[in-house]
KOLZAVO-849468 format. One record per atom (N, C-alpha, C): residue number from 1; residue in one letter; chain; atom name; x, y, z. Coordinates in pm, 1 decimal, padded with zeros to 6 digits, m for minus. Each point is the difference from the previous one (the first is absolute). Layout:
N
ATOM   num   residuo   cadena   atomo       east      north         up
ATOM   NUM         a        A      CA          X          Y          Z
...
***
This chain:
97
ATOM   num   residuo   cadena   atomo       east      north         up
ATOM     1         x        A       N    07406.4    15528.0    01794.5
ATOM     1         x        A      CA    00067.4    00069.2   m00095.8
ATOM     1         x        A       C    00095.1    00111.9    00026.1
ATOM     2         x        A       N    00145.4   m00031.3   m00097.0
ATOM     2         x        A      CA    00121.6    00042.1    00054.1
ATOM     2         x        A       C   m00008.6    00201.4    00035.5
ATOM     3         x        A       N   m00005.4    00059.9    00102.1
ATOM     3         x        A      CA   m00005.6    00125.3   m00037.3
ATOM     3         x        A       C    00166.5    00096.3    00021.3
ATOM     4         x        A       N    00013.3    00099.6   m00139.7
ATOM     4         x        A      CA    00103.5    00100.8    00013.8
ATOM     4         x        A       C   m00006.3    00091.6    00000.7
ATOM     5         x        A       N    00032.0    00135.2    00072.2
ATOM     5         x        A      CA    00021.7   m00113.2    00117.1
ATOM     5         x        A       C   m00052.7    00075.1    00170.0
ATOM     6         x        A       N   m00006.4   m00048.9    00072.0
ATOM     6         x        A      CA   m00015.5    00008.3    00129.1
ATOM     6         x        A       C   m00003.0    00149.7    00049.6
ATOM     7         x        A       N    00153.6   m00042.6   m00019.4
ATOM     7         x        A      CA    00116.0    00121.5    00097.5
ATOM     7         x        A       C   m00110.3    00184.1   m00086.3
ATOM     8         x        A       N   m00088.0   m00051.3   m00089.9
ATOM     8         x        A      CA   m00064.0    00169.6   m00077.8
ATOM     8         x        A       C   m00114.9   m00012.4    00116.3
ATOM     9         x        A       N   m00046.1   m00088.3    00024.2
ATOM     9         x        A      CA   m00120.3    00027.6    00120.4
ATOM     9         x        A       C    00031.6    00014.7    00095.2
ATOM    10         x        A       N    00156.0   m00022.3    00081.2
ATOM    10         x        A      CA    00016.3    00025.2    00097.8
ATOM    10         x        A       C    00040.3    00162.1    00014.3
ATOM    11         x        A       N    00057.3    00008.4   m00088.9
ATOM    11         x        A      CA    00069.4    00133.8   m00015.3
ATOM    11         x        A       C   m00144.1    00100.6    00005.9
ATOM    12         x        A       N   m00134.2   m00050.7   m00078.1
ATOM    12         x        A      CA   m00059.7    00114.9   m00020.4
ATOM    12         x        A       C   m00070.1   m00010.0    00164.6
ATOM    13         x        A       N   m00027.8   m00127.3    00061.7
ATOM    13         x        A      CA   m00085.6    00063.1    00128.5
ATOM    13         x        A       C    00076.1   m00014.0    00146.5
ATOM    14         x        A       N    00135.5    00011.4   m00059.5
ATOM    14         x        A      CA    00073.6    00049.6    00110.3
ATOM    14         x        A       C   m00011.9    00201.5   m00008.2
ATOM    15         x        A       N   m00050.2    00052.9   m00095.5
ATOM    15         x        A      CA   m00024.4    00114.7   m00027.7
ATOM    15         x        A       C   m00144.1    00044.1    00007.3
ATOM    16         x        A       N   m00093.0   m00101.5    00018.0
ATOM    16         x        A      CA   m00128.4    00019.1    00006.8
ATOM    16         x        A       C   m00084.4   m00115.1    00083.4
ATOM    17         x        A       N    00030.2    00014.5    00081.2
ATOM    17         x        A      CA   m00022.8   m00112.2    00095.1
ATOM    17         x        A       C   m00162.9   m00065.4    00031.2
ATOM    18         x        A       N   m00059.1    00037.1   m00076.9
ATOM    18         x        A      CA   m00125.1    00002.5    00006.0
ATOM    18         x        A       C   m00070.8   m00100.4   m00059.0
ATOM    19         x        A       N    00130.5    00005.7   m00114.8
ATOM    19         x        A      CA   m00013.6   m00096.3   m00121.4
ATOM    19         x        A       C    00057.9   m00158.7    00023.6
ATOM    20         x        A       N    00080.7   m00042.0    00104.3
ATOM    20         x        A      CA    00109.4   m00083.1    00060.2
ATOM    20         x        A       C   m00138.3   m00075.3   m00036.7
ATOM    21         x        A       N   m00095.9   m00038.3    00154.0
ATOM    21         x        A      CA   m00085.0   m00082.3   m00039.2
ATOM    21         x        A       C   m00033.9   m00086.7   m00090.8
ATOM    22         x        A       N   m00018.4    00044.3   m00096.3
ATOM    22         x        A      CA   m00152.5   m00012.5   m00119.8
ATOM    22         x        A       C    00129.2   m00097.6   m00113.8
ATOM    23         x        A       N    00150.6    00126.0    00004.8
ATOM    23         x        A      CA    00083.9   m00011.5   m00112.0
ATOM    23         x        A       C    00046.7   m00140.7    00033.1
ATOM    24         x        A       N    00033.2   m00041.7    00134.4
ATOM    24         x        A      CA    00033.9   m00152.2    00074.4
ATOM    24         x        A       C   m00100.2   m00116.2   m00025.6
ATOM    25         x        A       N   m00094.4    00041.1   m00028.8
ATOM    25         x        A      CA   m00146.2   m00111.9   m00001.4
ATOM    25         x        A       C    00009.7   m00011.3   m00166.1
ATOM    26         x        A       N   m00018.8    00125.2   m00069.4
ATOM    26         x        A      CA    00003.6   m00038.6   m00144.5
ATOM    26         x        A       C    00139.6   m00054.1   m00029.6
ATOM    27         x        A       N    00081.3    00015.4    00028.6
ATOM    27         x        A      CA    00108.7   m00115.2   m00028.4
ATOM    27         x        A       C    00039.6   m00125.5    00031.0
ATOM    28         x        A       N   m00028.4   m00067.3    00112.0
ATOM    28         x        A      CA   m00066.9   m00112.1    00060.7
ATOM    28         x        A       C   m00073.3   m00074.4   m00057.7
ATOM    29         x        A       N   m00107.2    00055.3   m00059.2
ATOM    29         x        A      CA   m00116.6   m00018.7   m00111.0
ATOM    29         x        A       C    00046.0   m00033.9   m00109.2
ATOM    30         x        A       N    00057.9    00089.5   m00097.5
ATOM    30         x        A      CA    00064.3    00001.6   m00095.5
ATOM    30         x        A       C    00098.1   m00144.9   m00010.2
ATOM    31         x        A       N    00144.9    00015.6    00100.5
ATOM    31         x        A      CA    00059.7   m00104.0    00013.3
ATOM    31         x        A       C   m00040.7   m00151.6   m00010.3
ATOM    32         x        A       N   m00136.9   m00015.8    00059.9
ATOM    32         x        A      CA   m00043.5   m00189.8   m00006.1
ATOM    32         x        A       C   m00077.5    00068.2   m00111.7
ATOM    33         x        A       N   m00051.4    00048.3   m00121.5
ATOM    33         x        A      CA   m00101.8    00014.3   m00060.2
ATOM    33         x        A       C    00087.8   m00099.7   m00115.4
ATOM    34         x        A       N   m00119.7   m00052.0   m00057.8
ATOM    34         x        A      CA    00045.1   m00046.2   m00149.1
ATOM    34         x        A       C   m00097.8    00046.0   m00106.1
ATOM    35         x        A       N    00055.4    00131.5   m00031.2
ATOM    35         x        A      CA   m00090.1    00011.7   m00112.5
ATOM    35         x        A       C    00058.9   m00029.2   m00142.4
ATOM    36         x        A       N   m00104.7   m00045.5   m00067.6
ATOM    36         x        A      CA    00010.4   m00042.6   m00171.6
ATOM    36         x        A       C   m00010.1    00119.2   m00074.4
ATOM    37         x        A       N   m00080.2    00094.4    00025.5
ATOM    37         x        A      CA   m00047.7    00101.3   m00075.3
ATOM    37         x        A       C   m00092.9    00125.5    00087.5
ATOM    38         x        A       N   m00029.0    00109.8   m00080.0
ATOM    38         x        A      CA   m00028.3    00098.6    00127.9
ATOM    38         x        A       C   m00160.5   m00083.0    00029.1
ATOM    39         x        A       N   m00088.0   m00049.0   m00109.6
ATOM    39         x        A      CA   m00087.7   m00036.7    00042.0
ATOM    39         x        A       C   m00047.3   m00065.4    00143.5
ATOM    40         x        A       N    00190.7   m00089.0    00053.2
ATOM    40         x        A      CA    00012.3   m00064.3    00112.1
ATOM    40         x        A       C    00024.5    00093.2    00141.3
ATOM    41         x        A       N    00031.6    00090.6   m00019.8
ATOM    41         x        A      CA    00051.9    00163.1    00026.4
ATOM    41         x        A       C   m00096.0    00053.8    00063.8
ATOM    42         x        A       N   m00080.4    00029.7   m00081.6
ATOM    42         x        A      CA   m00202.7    00087.8   m00008.7
ATOM    42         x        A       C   m00040.0   m00145.6    00067.3
ATOM    43         x        A       N    00013.9   m00070.6    00057.5
ATOM    43         x        A      CA   m00091.6   m00104.6    00070.4
ATOM    43         x        A       C    00031.7    00029.6    00132.1
ATOM    44         x        A       N    00142.8    00003.0    00057.2
ATOM    44         x        A      CA    00045.9    00057.7    00111.7
ATOM    44         x        A       C   m00027.0    00138.0    00051.9
ATOM    45         x        A       N    00020.7    00094.5   m00090.0
ATOM    45         x        A      CA   m00005.3    00172.9   m00006.6
ATOM    45         x        A       C   m00066.4    00052.9   m00079.7
ATOM    46         x        A       N   m00138.5   m00036.3    00001.1
ATOM    46         x        A      CA   m00135.1    00112.9   m00095.6
ATOM    46         x        A       C    00021.9    00105.0   m00002.1
ATOM    47         x        A       N    00098.1    00068.0    00082.6
ATOM    47         x        A      CA    00009.4    00153.5   m00051.8
ATOM    47         x        A       C    00145.7    00025.6   m00051.4
ATOM    48         x        A       N    00048.3   m00091.6   m00063.0
ATOM    48         x        A      CA    00102.4    00021.3   m00073.1
ATOM    48         x        A       C    00014.4    00018.7   m00148.3
ATOM    49         x        A       N    00039.7    00115.4   m00049.7
ATOM    49         x        A      CA    00016.4    00041.8   m00171.4
ATOM    49         x        A       C    00122.1   m00067.1   m00022.0
ATOM    50         x        A       N    00008.0   m00033.5   m00158.5
ATOM    50         x        A      CA    00038.1   m00070.1   m00094.7
ATOM    50         x        A       C    00048.8    00156.4   m00082.3
ATOM    51         x        A       N    00120.6   m00004.1   m00066.1
ATOM    51         x        A      CA    00068.2    00084.8   m00113.5
ATOM    51         x        A       C    00046.2   m00078.6   m00077.6
ATOM    52         x        A       N    00028.6    00048.9   m00113.1
ATOM    52         x        A      CA    00098.2   m00063.5   m00059.9
ATOM    52         x        A       C    00118.9   m00035.3    00040.4
ATOM    53         x        A       N    00083.3   m00127.9   m00082.4
ATOM    53         x        A      CA    00119.9   m00044.6    00013.6
ATOM    53         x        A       C    00032.8   m00065.3    00146.3
ATOM    54         x        A       N   m00125.4   m00079.8    00028.9
ATOM    54         x        A      CA   m00011.3   m00072.0    00161.8
ATOM    54         x        A       C    00047.7    00109.4    00091.7
ATOM    55         x        A       N   m00067.9    00113.5   m00036.7
ATOM    55         x        A      CA   m00024.2    00051.9    00209.2
ATOM    55         x        A       C   m00080.1    00008.8    00011.5
ATOM    56         x        A       N   m00017.3    00024.1    00158.5
ATOM    56         x        A      CA   m00125.8   m00034.6    00067.8
ATOM    56         x        A       C    00006.1    00151.6    00073.5
ATOM    57         x        A       N   m00111.9    00044.4    00035.9
ATOM    57         x        A      CA    00002.5    00103.6    00127.1
ATOM    57         x        A       C   m00062.5   m00071.1    00130.9
ATOM    58         x        A       N    00041.6   m00013.8    00102.3
ATOM    58         x        A      CA   m00039.5   m00017.1    00115.3
ATOM    58         x        A       C   m00062.6    00108.7    00109.1
ATOM    59         x        A       N   m00130.4    00001.8    00056.2
ATOM    59         x        A      CA   m00027.4    00101.4    00093.6
ATOM    59         x        A       C    00050.9   m00033.2    00126.3
ATOM    60         x        A       N    00101.8    00067.3    00074.8
ATOM    60         x        A      CA    00056.0   m00084.7    00134.5
ATOM    60         x        A       C   m00102.0    00136.6    00068.4
ATOM    61         x        A       N   m00010.1   m00097.3    00134.0
ATOM    61         x        A      CA   m00084.3    00083.3    00131.8
ATOM    61         x        A       C   m00098.3    00109.7   m00069.3
ATOM    62         x        A       N   m00115.8   m00065.3   m00038.0
ATOM    62         x        A      CA   m00073.4    00072.6   m00026.0
ATOM    62         x        A       C    00018.0    00098.4   m00071.0
ATOM    63         x        A       N    00055.3   m00046.9   m00147.9
ATOM    63         x        A      CA    00082.2    00078.9   m00071.2
ATOM    63         x        A       C    00052.6    00137.6   m00001.9
ATOM    64         x        A       N    00019.9    00017.5    00155.2
ATOM    64         x        A      CA    00120.9    00094.0    00033.6
ATOM    64         x        A       C    00149.7    00032.3   m00102.1
ATOM    65         x        A       N    00037.0   m00134.4   m00009.1
ATOM    65         x        A      CA    00102.3   m00018.5   m00070.1
ATOM    65         x        A       C   m00000.7   m00069.3   m00121.1
ATOM    66         x        A       N    00067.3   m00021.9   m00096.5
ATOM    66         x        A      CA   m00012.3   m00043.1   m00139.6
ATOM    66         x        A       C    00134.7   m00098.2    00004.4
ATOM    67         x        A       N   m00023.7   m00093.4   m00053.3
ATOM    67         x        A      CA    00128.8   m00115.4   m00041.4
ATOM    67         x        A       C   m00069.7   m00036.8   m00138.6
ATOM    68         x        A       N    00157.0   m00006.4   m00091.9
ATOM    68         x        A      CA   m00007.6   m00013.3   m00126.6
ATOM    68         x        A       C    00076.6   m00142.6   m00038.1
ATOM    69         x        A       N    00007.9   m00074.4   m00029.7
ATOM    69         x        A      CA    00074.7   m00115.9    00009.1
ATOM    69         x        A       C   m00043.7   m00042.6   m00224.8
ATOM    70         x        A       N    00098.2   m00104.5    00004.7
ATOM    70         x        A      CA    00020.6   m00018.1   m00155.8
ATOM    70         x        A       C   m00013.2   m00173.9    00060.0
ATOM    71         x        A       N   m00059.2   m00065.3   m00031.5
ATOM    71         x        A      CA   m00023.6   m00121.5   m00002.8
ATOM    71         x        A       C    00059.9   m00109.8   m00132.6
ATOM    72         x        A       N    00049.1   m00105.9    00041.5
ATOM    72         x        A      CA    00087.1   m00084.9   m00064.8
ATOM    72         x        A       C   m00084.8   m00143.8   m00013.2
ATOM    73         x        A       N   m00105.5   m00003.5   m00030.6
ATOM    73         x        A      CA   m00113.8   m00111.2    00057.4
ATOM    73         x        A       C    00072.5   m00136.0   m00045.4
ATOM    74         x        A       N    00114.9    00016.1   m00106.5
ATOM    74         x        A      CA    00038.7   m00141.3   m00031.8
ATOM    74         x        A       C    00125.7   m00044.2    00061.0
ATOM    75         x        A       N    00011.2    00087.8    00108.2
ATOM    75         x        A      CA    00133.7   m00032.1    00031.4
ATOM    75         x        A       C   m00051.0    00022.5    00193.5
ATOM    76         x        A       N   m00073.3    00054.3   m00009.9
ATOM    76         x        A      CA   m00017.5    00067.8    00132.8
ATOM    76         x        A       C    00051.2    00076.1    00121.1
ATOM    77         x        A       N    00055.1    00060.9   m00075.0
ATOM    77         x        A      CA    00051.4    00127.7    00017.2
ATOM    77         x        A       C   m00051.3    00148.8   m00002.7
ATOM    78         x        A       N   m00022.8    00059.9    00101.9
ATOM    78         x        A      CA   m00104.3    00115.6    00054.0
ATOM    78         x        A       C    00142.0    00135.0   m00012.9
ATOM    79         x        A       N    00021.1    00086.8   m00068.0
ATOM    79         x        A      CA    00084.4    00155.5    00013.6
ATOM    79         x        A       C   m00068.5    00090.4    00073.6
ATOM    80         x        A       N    00016.5    00062.1    00051.6
ATOM    80         x        A      CA   m00022.8    00100.5    00061.4
ATOM    80         x        A       C    00012.5    00145.5   m00097.7
ATOM    81         x        A       N   m00062.9    00057.1   m00005.9
ATOM    81         x        A      CA    00019.5    00125.3   m00107.7
ATOM    81         x        A       C   m00027.5    00104.8    00054.9
ATOM    82         x        A       N   m00054.3    00011.0    00093.2
ATOM    82         x        A      CA   m00023.1    00156.5    00111.9
ATOM    82         x        A       C   m00076.2   m00067.9    00104.7
ATOM    83         x        A       N   m00002.8    00068.0    00082.0
ATOM    83         x        A      CA   m00050.0    00036.5    00127.8
ATOM    83         x        A       C   m00027.4    00110.8    00056.5
ATOM    84         x        A       N   m00066.9    00077.9   m00028.0
ATOM    84         x        A      CA   m00041.6    00150.0    00072.7
ATOM    84         x        A       C   m00177.2    00031.1    00073.1
ATOM    85         x        A       N    00003.1    00079.7    00017.0
ATOM    85         x        A      CA   m00141.3    00068.9    00068.0
ATOM    85         x        A       C   m00075.5    00014.2   m00128.6
ATOM    86         x        A       N   m00112.0    00057.9    00037.4
ATOM    86         x        A      CA   m00114.2    00019.7   m00140.1
ATOM    86         x        A       C    00060.2    00166.4   m00058.0
ATOM    87         x        A       N    00046.8    00065.2    00086.7
ATOM    87         x        A      CA    00037.0    00101.4   m00070.2
ATOM    87         x        A       C    00092.6   m00041.9   m00108.0
ATOM    88         x        A       N    00118.7   m00035.9    00028.8
ATOM    88         x        A      CA    00145.5   m00047.4   m00012.7
ATOM    88         x        A       C   m00027.5   m00100.6   m00170.9
ATOM    89         x        A       N   m00095.8   m00079.2    00038.1
ATOM    89         x        A      CA   m00089.3   m00061.7   m00130.4
ATOM    89         x        A       C   m00057.2    00086.1   m00101.4
ATOM    90         x        A       N   m00036.2    00076.4    00056.5
ATOM    90         x        A      CA   m00100.1    00092.0   m00081.4
ATOM    90         x        A       C    00080.6    00094.4   m00146.0
ATOM    91         x        A       N    00157.1    00003.8    00079.4
ATOM    91         x        A      CA    00098.6    00055.9   m00045.9
ATOM    91         x        A       C    00110.5   m00092.0   m00100.4
ATOM    92         x        A       N   m00022.4   m00102.0    00002.2
ATOM    92         x        A      CA    00031.9   m00111.9   m00083.9
ATOM    92         x        A       C   m00029.0   m00036.2   m00124.5
ATOM    93         x        A       N    00057.6   m00077.2   m00129.6
ATOM    93         x        A      CA   m00077.7   m00068.3   m00085.8
ATOM    93         x        A       C   m00008.9   m00151.7    00028.1
ATOM    94         x        A       N   m00037.7   m00086.5    00056.7
ATOM    94         x        A      CA    00020.6   m00127.9    00024.5
ATOM    94         x        A       C    00005.1   m00111.7   m00080.8
ATOM    95         x        A       N   m00032.5    00053.7   m00122.9
ATOM    95         x        A      CA    00053.6   m00061.6   m00145.0
ATOM    95         x        A       C    00088.2    00010.0   m00018.4
ATOM    96         x        A       N    00079.3    00060.6    00007.8
ATOM    96         x        A      CA    00109.6    00005.8   m00020.1
ATOM    96         x        A       C    00140.6   m00012.4    00105.8
ATOM    97         x        A       N   m00020.5    00009.2    00121.9
ATOM    97         x        A      CA    00093.8   m00026.3    00093.5
ATOM    97         x        A       C    00052.6   m00145.5   m00025.8
***
């Protein structure tokens, strides 16, 4: 998958050092993945949740952080829409970001 943009993740882990290794791992796993649909993704990430408009929520580092992405399965592109702490996630509407 092509992930847009890694810089978003880097900026977050610079501010939240505890998230760095987990986000690096997610990035590298997603980069080599070939998800064709949510079912494929769910096989790799059983705790992932689907939202409307091909958005997916990932629990990062034991659910300390939340990552919301939008996936274009047909082109293999993952757009990072949000990364934040669980408390920050509770203040957003992940269906509109």
